[in-house]
C-alpha angles and dihedrals in degrees: 000000000000118000143146124207128185120188118194093325118183132181124191127186118203112226125187117232123238089261094053092047088055090051091050091051089050093047091057090065098044128097117255095260091057094043090059090052094051094046091049091054091062131236124252115237140166131213126231113216099223092173128012126196096327115180119182140158121199120190135183110292095030114134102184126189120202112215128186146106121280108290094023092120104262097127092041090053091050090051091050091050091049093048096246091118121040114215113256088204131015130023139283123199130172145160128207135044114301124206121187122200089191099092108020092168093064111125096016123130118205092207093054125082124259090255092051090050092052089057096042093047090048091053090049087054089058102264126133117246091256092051091047091052088053089065093065099088094051092044091050090052096047099043097039087204093141114180091002087080087072091058130080109270091234085078091059126100116240090258093052091049091050092051092051096047093045094047093053093044092054098040094089123060107224129198091235124033122196118193139181127184091276107140099089100122137064133058127297093265092054092046090053092048092046093049092051092047093049092048090055091047094050091053091058103044124094097219130022127192113186128180112202144147091206112101093195092055092046092050092046099051109021134074095181135032140196123207114211126198126173091347095308131109102237098170135026117178146088119341092246094050093044093051091048091049092049093047091052089051090051092048093246115151116235 
């Protein structure tokens, strides 16, 4: 049975201060004997708490919306759930196949052909080579790239590359689907095709986690929502209650 559980998960990112960045820039122009002296003296840095003590349990049937201002921790949480970031503190456990539509270019090689990238991206998604090769017919049909699939993807336009990456990423129905507001490119026809494909995918998955600023989308697809602020989950409840809570925090009148 598909599930994801986080127990007191924290993620920190070290960030150099303005002073230390200046030191680094200076170091680049110093001779080796002086570089060693500066490095030995130590560089001041601060840490950004991207996530702090997040505990969460997702079960089959959960359709969870992530709500929060930019920098609240939504994307970081999605990357922890997808395995891109390993918790610095706490534990993550899960069962089931996870697909993340947060970085659909992951595993693609611009010097390889479209066909080769279908296979490589499929393997990155956890398929065997044989299973990945089985994706080719559906990707050909969706992308309509024809003979371009035989060419290196560095020859593609941005729109062609997006169609290929999106088609491969949505060719396998996972148990758990993680989504960010990532479809912001491509023409109107592609957007319509992508929306229809995602809707079909969402209907089939066991668990959905969706980060969005769009209240209509959240109300349409989610039955539960988390409000994040400064890397912490400050609200976990119904979508309506979570949106109301977030709007009050933002000073937005109901």
